[in-house]
BALOBA-1460 file (C-alpha; in Angstrom, 3 decimals):
// residues 261
<rec num="1" residu="m" x="-17.426" y="-7.259" z="5.196"/>
<rec num="2" residu="q" x="-17.940" y="-4.057" z="7.023"/>
<rec num="3" residu="t" x="-17.739" y="-1.060" z="5.572"/>
<rec num="4" residu="a" x="-18.649" y="2.054" z="8.085"/>
<rec num="5" residu="f" x="-15.695" y="2.835" z="9.690"/>
<rec num="6" residu="e" x="-15.313" y="5.626" z="12.392"/>
<rec num="7" residu="t" x="-11.608" y="6.942" z="10.980"/>
<rec num="8" residu="l" x="-11.650" y="5.907" z="8.091"/>
<rec num="9" residu="t" x="-14.358" y="5.998" z="4.563"/>
<rec num="10" residu="f" x="-14.708" y="2.483" z="2.204"/>
<rec num="11" residu="e" x="-16.245" y="2.413" z="-0.973"/>
<rec num="12" residu="i" x="-16.414" y="-0.223" z="-3.906"/>
<rec num="13" residu="k" x="-15.926" y="1.247" z="-7.086"/>
<rec num="14" residu="d" x="-15.877" y="-1.227" z="-9.845"/>
<rec num="15" residu="f" x="-12.619" y="-2.961" z="-9.453"/>
<rec num="16" residu="a" x="-11.434" y="-1.022" z="-7.103"/>
<rec num="17" residu="a" x="-11.182" y="-0.106" z="-2.930"/>
<rec num="18" residu="h" x="-11.150" y="3.408" z="-2.037"/>
<rec num="19" residu="v" x="-10.031" y="4.106" z="1.453"/>
<rec num="20" residu="t" x="-9.486" y="7.828" z="3.054"/>
<rec num="21" residu="l" x="-7.430" y="7.998" z="5.502"/>
<rec num="22" residu="n" x="-10.564" y="9.879" z="7.673"/>
<rec num="23" residu="r" x="-9.416" y="12.278" z="10.577"/>
<rec num="24" residu="p" x="-8.922" y="15.817" z="9.369"/>
<rec num="25" residu="e" x="-8.877" y="17.101" z="12.566"/>
<rec num="26" residu="t" x="-5.343" y="15.337" z="13.259"/>
<rec num="27" residu="k" x="-4.218" y="15.794" z="9.938"/>
<rec num="28" residu="n" x="-5.242" y="11.811" z="9.475"/>
<rec num="29" residu="a" x="-3.090" y="10.963" z="12.691"/>
<rec num="30" residu="m" x="-2.842" y="7.551" z="13.129"/>
<rec num="31" residu="n" x="-4.478" y="6.485" z="16.161"/>
<rec num="32" residu="f" x="-5.126" y="2.901" z="17.621"/>
<rec num="33" residu="k" x="-8.823" y="3.154" z="16.102"/>
<rec num="34" residu="m" x="-7.559" y="3.594" z="13.068"/>
<rec num="35" residu="v" x="-4.500" y="0.926" z="12.608"/>
<rec num="36" residu="a" x="-7.129" y="-1.291" z="13.832"/>
<rec num="37" residu="e" x="-10.228" y="-0.172" z="10.923"/>
<rec num="38" residu="l" x="-7.178" y="-0.393" z="8.454"/>
<rec num="39" residu="y" x="-6.327" y="-3.972" z="9.253"/>
<rec num="40" residu="t" x="-9.812" y="-4.957" z="8.855"/>
<rec num="41" residu="i" x="-9.587" y="-4.128" z="5.705"/>
<rec num="42" residu="f" x="-6.702" y="-5.471" z="4.295"/>
<rec num="43" residu="t" x="-7.976" y="-8.956" z="5.486"/>
<rec num="44" residu="g" x="-11.874" y="-8.504" z="4.722"/>
<rec num="45" residu="l" x="-10.330" y="-8.441" z="1.185"/>
<rec num="46" residu="r" x="-8.081" y="-11.168" z="0.955"/>
<rec num="47" residu="d" x="-10.193" y="-13.603" z="-0.702"/>
<rec num="48" residu="r" x="-11.757" y="-10.962" z="-2.387"/>
<rec num="49" residu="r" x="-10.910" y="-11.504" z="-6.214"/>
<rec num="50" residu="d" x="-13.519" y="-9.156" z="-7.621"/>
<rec num="51" residu="v" x="-11.074" y="-6.315" z="-5.875"/>
<rec num="52" residu="r" x="-7.868" y="-5.951" z="-7.891"/>
<rec num="53" residu="v" x="-6.868" y="-2.713" z="-6.217"/>
<rec num="54" residu="i" x="-6.877" y="-0.787" z="-3.348"/>
<rec num="55" residu="v" x="-6.059" y="3.578" z="-3.273"/>
<rec num="56" residu="l" x="-5.627" y="4.552" z="-0.014"/>
<rec num="57" residu="s" x="-5.695" y="8.545" z="0.466"/>
<rec num="58" residu="g" x="-6.263" y="11.155" z="3.143"/>
<rec num="59" residu="a" x="-8.776" y="13.633" z="3.962"/>
<rec num="60" residu="n" x="-8.692" y="17.404" z="3.480"/>
<rec num="61" residu="g" x="-5.604" y="17.172" z="1.271"/>
<rec num="62" residu="t" x="-3.483" y="15.369" z="3.809"/>
<rec num="63" residu="f" x="-2.080" y="11.974" z="3.513"/>
<rec num="64" residu="c" x="-1.391" y="11.235" z="7.356"/>
<rec num="65" residu="s" x="0.776" y="13.078" z="9.703"/>
<rec num="66" residu="g" x="1.914" y="9.625" z="11.247"/>
<rec num="67" residu="g" x="0.960" y="8.659" z="15.246"/>
<rec num="68" residu="d" x="-0.945" y="10.247" z="17.484"/>
<rec num="69" residu="i" x="1.403" y="11.764" z="20.009"/>
<rec num="70" residu="k" x="-1.536" y="12.501" z="22.336"/>
<rec num="71" residu="e" x="-2.689" y="8.949" z="22.300"/>
<rec num="72" residu="m" x="0.958" y="7.665" z="22.152"/>
<rec num="73" residu="r" x="2.128" y="9.580" z="25.106"/>
<rec num="74" residu="d" x="-0.537" y="8.333" z="26.843"/>
<rec num="75" residu="h" x="-0.568" y="4.787" z="26.481"/>
<rec num="76" residu="p" x="1.571" y="2.154" z="25.586"/>
<rec num="77" residu="v" x="2.008" y="0.403" z="22.186"/>
<rec num="78" residu="p" x="-0.109" y="-2.711" z="21.623"/>
<rec num="79" residu="a" x="1.462" y="-6.038" z="21.762"/>
<rec num="80" residu="h" x="1.608" y="-7.807" z="18.592"/>
<rec num="81" residu="e" x="-0.948" y="-10.331" z="19.331"/>
<rec num="82" residu="s" x="-3.634" y="-7.490" z="19.863"/>
<rec num="83" residu="g" x="-5.744" y="-6.354" z="16.871"/>
<rec num="84" residu="v" x="-4.482" y="-2.747" z="17.189"/>
<rec num="85" residu="n" x="-0.966" y="-3.921" z="16.609"/>
<rec num="86" residu="l" x="0.887" y="-1.279" z="13.823"/>
<rec num="87" residu="d" x="3.257" y="-4.320" z="12.871"/>
<rec num="88" residu="k" x="0.120" y="-6.268" z="12.130"/>
<rec num="89" residu="m" x="-1.536" y="-3.967" z="10.096"/>
<rec num="90" residu="l" x="1.699" y="-2.949" z="7.771"/>
<rec num="91" residu="r" x="1.927" y="-6.233" z="7.213"/>
<rec num="92" residu="a" x="-1.392" y="-6.880" z="6.101"/>
<rec num="93" residu="c" x="-1.390" y="-3.748" z="3.730"/>
<rec num="94" residu="n" x="2.655" y="-4.943" z="2.743"/>
<rec num="95" residu="e" x="1.031" y="-8.473" z="1.771"/>
<rec num="96" residu="a" x="-2.523" y="-7.545" z="0.427"/>
<rec num="97" residu="a" x="-3.793" y="-9.759" z="-2.678"/>
<rec num="98" residu="q" x="-4.621" y="-6.598" z="-4.494"/>
<rec num="99" residu="v" x="-2.442" y="-3.945" z="-5.559"/>
<rec num="100" residu="v" x="-2.331" y="-1.393" z="-3.734"/>
<rec num="101" residu="i" x="-1.671" y="2.155" z="-4.483"/>
<rec num="102" residu="a" x="-0.574" y="5.275" z="-1.747"/>
<rec num="103" residu="r" x="-2.145" y="8.899" z="-3.080"/>
<rec num="104" residu="v" x="-0.227" y="11.132" z="-1.565"/>
<rec num="105" residu="e" x="-0.979" y="14.831" z="-0.751"/>
<rec num="106" residu="g" x="0.223" y="16.996" z="2.020"/>
<rec num="107" residu="a" x="1.818" y="15.148" z="4.734"/>
<rec num="108" residu="a" x="3.609" y="11.696" z="4.938"/>
<rec num="109" residu="l" x="5.208" y="11.656" z="7.591"/>
<rec num="110" residu="g" x="6.046" y="8.643" z="10.404"/>
<rec num="111" residu="g" x="3.551" y="5.807" z="10.161"/>
<rec num="112" residu="g" x="2.255" y="7.851" z="6.904"/>
<rec num="113" residu="f" x="5.610" y="7.132" z="5.500"/>
<rec num="114" residu="g" x="5.403" y="3.647" z="6.524"/>
<rec num="115" residu="l" x="2.199" y="3.197" z="4.440"/>
<rec num="116" residu="v" x="3.896" y="4.586" z="1.632"/>
<rec num="117" residu="c" x="6.474" y="2.055" z="1.705"/>
<rec num="118" residu="c" x="3.945" y="-0.994" z="2.436"/>
<rec num="119" residu="s" x="2.611" y="0.258" z="-0.911"/>
<rec num="120" residu="d" x="2.954" y="-1.436" z="-4.672"/>
<rec num="121" residu="i" x="2.509" y="1.992" z="-6.337"/>
<rec num="122" residu="a" x="2.883" y="5.477" z="-4.933"/>
<rec num="123" residu="i" x="2.138" y="8.208" z="-6.656"/>
<rec num="124" residu="a" x="2.628" y="11.677" z="-5.282"/>
<rec num="125" residu="s" x="1.889" y="15.674" z="-5.328"/>
<rec num="126" residu="t" x="5.549" y="17.316" z="-5.517"/>
<rec num="127" residu="t" x="4.469" y="19.670" z="-2.881"/>
<rec num="128" residu="a" x="3.476" y="16.737" z="-0.830"/>
<rec num="129" residu="q" x="6.078" y="16.487" z="1.958"/>
<rec num="130" residu="f" x="7.797" y="13.246" z="3.875"/>
<rec num="131" residu="g" x="9.931" y="12.457" z="6.631"/>
<rec num="132" residu="l" x="10.180" y="10.836" z="9.313"/>
<rec num="133" residu="p" x="10.655" y="12.957" z="12.459"/>
<rec num="134" residu="e" x="10.237" y="10.668" z="15.408"/>
<rec num="135" residu="v" x="14.336" y="11.459" z="16.305"/>
<rec num="136" residu="r" x="13.474" y="15.180" z="16.930"/>
<rec num="137" residu="i" x="10.369" y="14.039" z="19.781"/>
<rec num="138" residu="g" x="12.734" y="11.456" z="21.006"/>
<rec num="139" residu="i" x="11.481" y="8.222" z="19.572"/>
<rec num="140" residu="a" x="12.074" y="5.757" z="16.898"/>
<rec num="141" residu="p" x="10.140" y="4.377" z="13.934"/>
<rec num="142" residu="a" x="10.613" y="1.252" z="15.016"/>
<rec num="143" residu="f" x="7.414" y="-0.648" z="13.614"/>
<rec num="144" residu="i" x="7.944" y="0.862" z="10.146"/>
<rec num="145" residu="s" x="11.374" y="0.940" z="10.168"/>
<rec num="146" residu="p" x="11.873" y="-2.726" z="8.094"/>
<rec num="147" residu="f" x="9.313" y="-1.566" z="5.444"/>
<rec num="148" residu="v" x="11.312" y="1.656" z="4.907"/>
<rec num="149" residu="l" x="14.617" y="-0.772" z="4.742"/>
<rec num="150" residu="q" x="13.238" y="-2.609" z="2.186"/>
<rec num="151" residu="r" x="11.984" y="0.676" z="0.364"/>
<rec num="152" residu="l" x="14.827" y="2.578" z="0.502"/>
<rec num="153" residu="g" x="18.264" y="0.485" z="1.756"/>
<rec num="154" residu="l" x="19.986" y="0.580" z="4.575"/>
<rec num="155" residu="t" x="21.869" y="4.412" z="3.282"/>
<rec num="156" residu="r" x="19.374" y="6.367" z="2.725"/>
<rec num="157" residu="s" x="16.892" y="4.594" z="5.725"/>
<rec num="158" residu="r" x="20.126" y="6.111" z="8.613"/>
<rec num="159" residu="a" x="20.077" y="9.607" z="6.720"/>
<rec num="160" residu="l" x="16.648" y="9.943" z="7.043"/>
<rec num="161" residu="m" x="15.466" y="8.119" z="10.425"/>
<rec num="162" residu="l" x="18.200" y="10.083" z="11.801"/>
<rec num="163" residu="t" x="17.659" y="13.546" z="11.003"/>
<rec num="164" residu="g" x="14.465" y="13.636" z="10.671"/>
<rec num="165" residu="r" x="15.062" y="15.810" z="8.193"/>
<rec num="166" residu="r" x="11.278" y="16.458" z="5.710"/>
<rec num="167" residu="f" x="11.246" y="16.070" z="1.811"/>
<rec num="168" residu="d" x="9.129" y="17.103" z="-1.051"/>
<rec num="169" residu="g" x="7.442" y="14.583" z="-3.758"/>
<rec num="170" residu="t" x="10.089" y="15.570" z="-6.163"/>
<rec num="171" residu="e" x="13.156" y="14.199" z="-4.354"/>
<rec num="172" residu="a" x="10.540" y="11.371" z="-2.637"/>
<rec num="173" residu="q" x="10.577" y="9.941" z="-6.363"/>
<rec num="174" residu="r" x="14.149" y="10.724" z="-7.241"/>
<rec num="175" residu="i" x="14.916" y="8.261" z="-4.450"/>
<rec num="176" residu="g" x="12.680" y="5.904" z="-4.955"/>
<rec num="177" residu="l" x="10.363" y="6.071" z="-2.175"/>
<rec num="178" residu="v" x="7.226" y="7.095" z="-4.539"/>
<rec num="179" residu="h" x="6.693" y="6.090" z="-8.475"/>
<rec num="180" residu="q" x="5.347" y="8.692" z="-9.889"/>
<rec num="181" residu="a" x="5.273" y="12.824" z="-8.292"/>
<rec num="182" residu="c" x="3.253" y="14.917" z="-10.651"/>
<rec num="183" residu="p" x="1.817" y="18.859" z="-10.191"/>
<rec num="184" residu="p" x="-0.664" y="18.932" z="-7.462"/>
<rec num="185" residu="a" x="-3.650" y="19.694" z="-9.951"/>
<rec num="186" residu="d" x="-2.807" y="15.994" z="-12.291"/>
<rec num="187" residu="l" x="-2.669" y="13.695" z="-9.492"/>
<rec num="188" residu="e" x="-6.214" y="12.147" z="-9.447"/>
<rec num="189" residu="s" x="-5.800" y="12.243" z="-13.030"/>
<rec num="190" residu="c" x="-2.137" y="9.951" z="-12.699"/>
<rec num="191" residu="v" x="-3.787" y="7.760" z="-10.028"/>
<rec num="192" residu="q" x="-6.201" y="6.938" z="-12.885"/>
<rec num="193" residu="q" x="-3.833" y="6.451" z="-15.186"/>
<rec num="194" residu="h" x="-2.696" y="3.653" z="-13.403"/>
<rec num="195" residu="l" x="-6.291" y="1.731" z="-12.622"/>
<rec num="196" residu="d" x="-5.972" y="1.897" z="-16.010"/>
<rec num="197" residu="d" x="-3.802" y="-0.279" z="-16.677"/>
<rec num="198" residu="l" x="-4.731" y="-2.128" z="-13.354"/>
<rec num="199" residu="r" x="-7.585" y="-2.994" z="-15.532"/>
<rec num="200" residu="q" x="-5.970" y="-4.657" z="-18.492"/>
<rec num="201" residu="c" x="-4.327" y="-7.119" z="-15.163"/>
<rec num="202" residu="a" x="-6.021" y="-10.361" z="-13.874"/>
<rec num="203" residu="p" x="-6.974" y="-10.267" z="-10.524"/>
<rec num="204" residu="g" x="-6.218" y="-14.135" z="-9.564"/>
<rec num="205" residu="a" x="-2.986" y="-13.410" z="-12.008"/>
<rec num="206" residu="i" x="-2.381" y="-9.908" z="-9.559"/>
<rec num="207" residu="a" x="-3.253" y="-12.137" z="-6.176"/>
<rec num="208" residu="a" x="-0.437" y="-14.736" z="-7.267"/>
<rec num="209" residu="i" x="2.593" y="-12.604" z="-8.039"/>
<rec num="210" residu="k" x="1.384" y="-10.505" z="-4.320"/>
<rec num="211" residu="a" x="2.476" y="-13.944" z="-3.101"/>
<rec num="212" residu="l" x="4.838" y="-14.404" z="-5.227"/>
<rec num="213" residu="l" x="7.045" y="-11.623" z="-4.812"/>
<rec num="214" residu="f" x="7.104" y="-12.574" z="-0.714"/>
<rec num="215" residu="a" x="7.432" y="-16.097" z="-1.317"/>
<rec num="216" residu="v" x="10.894" y="-15.913" z="-3.241"/>
<rec num="217" residu="q" x="12.170" y="-12.870" z="-1.989"/>
<rec num="218" residu="d" x="15.732" y="-13.517" z="0.367"/>
<rec num="219" residu="v" x="15.059" y="-17.102" z="-0.676"/>
<rec num="220" residu="p" x="17.845" y="-19.266" z="-2.539"/>
<rec num="221" residu="l" x="17.206" y="-19.937" z="-6.463"/>
<rec num="222" residu="d" x="17.270" y="-23.543" z="-5.514"/>
<rec num="223" residu="a" x="15.253" y="-23.795" z="-2.658"/>
<rec num="224" residu="s" x="12.550" y="-21.639" z="-4.818"/>
<rec num="225" residu="v" x="12.477" y="-23.258" z="-8.349"/>
<rec num="226" residu="a" x="10.174" y="-26.210" z="-7.514"/>
<rec num="227" residu="y" x="7.715" y="-23.464" z="-6.620"/>
<rec num="228" residu="r" x="8.083" y="-21.430" z="-9.016"/>
<rec num="229" residu="a" x="7.263" y="-24.011" z="-11.420"/>
<rec num="230" residu="d" x="4.585" y="-25.344" z="-9.590"/>
<rec num="231" residu="l" x="2.998" y="-21.871" z="-9.413"/>
<rec num="232" residu="l" x="3.395" y="-21.400" z="-13.507"/>
<rec num="233" residu="n" x="1.787" y="-24.597" z="-13.777"/>
<rec num="234" residu="r" x="-1.017" y="-24.236" z="-12.126"/>
<rec num="235" residu="l" x="-1.760" y="-20.776" z="-13.130"/>
<rec num="236" residu="r" x="-1.150" y="-21.593" z="-16.824"/>
<rec num="237" residu="g" x="-4.258" y="-24.602" z="-16.231"/>
<rec num="238" residu="g" x="-6.414" y="-22.299" z="-14.684"/>
<rec num="239" residu="a" x="-9.496" y="-21.284" z="-16.402"/>
<rec num="240" residu="e" x="-8.156" y="-17.247" z="-16.082"/>
<rec num="241" residu="a" x="-5.275" y="-17.914" z="-17.569"/>
<rec num="242" residu="q" x="-7.032" y="-20.001" z="-20.503"/>
<rec num="243" residu="e" x="-9.229" y="-16.924" z="-21.286"/>
<rec num="244" residu="g" x="-6.236" y="-14.564" z="-21.471"/>
<rec num="245" residu="m" x="-4.149" y="-16.405" z="-23.542"/>
<rec num="246" residu="m" x="-7.183" y="-17.077" z="-25.666"/>
<rec num="247" residu="a" x="-8.398" y="-13.454" z="-25.914"/>
<rec num="248" residu="f" x="-4.765" y="-12.670" z="-26.723"/>
<rec num="249" residu="l" x="-4.478" y="-15.343" z="-29.696"/>
<rec num="250" residu="q" x="-7.650" y="-14.320" z="-30.900"/>
<rec num="251" residu="k" x="-7.070" y="-10.577" z="-30.468"/>
<rec num="252" residu="r" x="-9.823" y="-9.150" z="-28.390"/>
<rec num="253" residu="p" x="-9.389" y="-8.146" z="-24.549"/>
<rec num="254" residu="p" x="-10.080" y="-10.551" z="-21.805"/>
<rec num="255" residu="a" x="-13.303" y="-10.717" z="-19.575"/>
<rec num="256" residu="w" x="-11.705" y="-9.442" z="-16.686"/>
<rec num="257" residu="v" x="-11.372" y="-6.010" z="-18.578"/>
<rec num="258" residu="d" x="-15.004" y="-5.447" z="-19.061"/>
<rec num="259" residu="g" x="-16.090" y="-6.338" z="-15.174"/>
<rec num="260" residu="g" x="-16.057" y="-10.406" z="-16.189"/>
<rec num="261" residu="a" x="-14.723" y="-13.378" z="-14.518"/>
């Protein structure tokens, strides 16, 4: 897949893709080009089982300051059919076949806040700053609103959207926006701890579980039971699960822990 980007840096190390928002002159504000390039990465990795994790971070100590206000002021938001549509990118992030880790320091505002809501695991510096400031400049967090609601629920979402107030990483953990808040000096080691955990996890099972979560969400139990049983049986009979179960019985690490298939 494409590896050179204008607004991002991209690198695959071992089993993880590291994606860095890289517009430091705007505190990594999200313009149409960045949205398109993020979409390219998420869709390009969809069928890559050698990549189990996507780590999202921001250059120069800032995750993402939100949308590019200058661009937004002068240009209409692209329609859904456009390749630079924010909704398409957020869906691709939310439903990625990999575990998406948001590594948050500095600001995570507006669209950056939305990216955090679409991550599977969010790890923040205690000094990070979160907020939905759209209401204070006369607009609404329209595209990111479903993902914020899924993450935080209606009560917290309405308070944050309607006031635009900012809060730090410690409060972000308290309200469930992020899973872990750590001192700034420990942020990288906290991310590495999660990568160490994910090394133990089977690549195909990760992708299957991500699909499972969205297939059964808000679906009545009777309507999803056949899908759930079929999924378990398909996985159980596959080479990956057979290797995992044999490794468990033999009290050894499965092949994927050391980078094997």
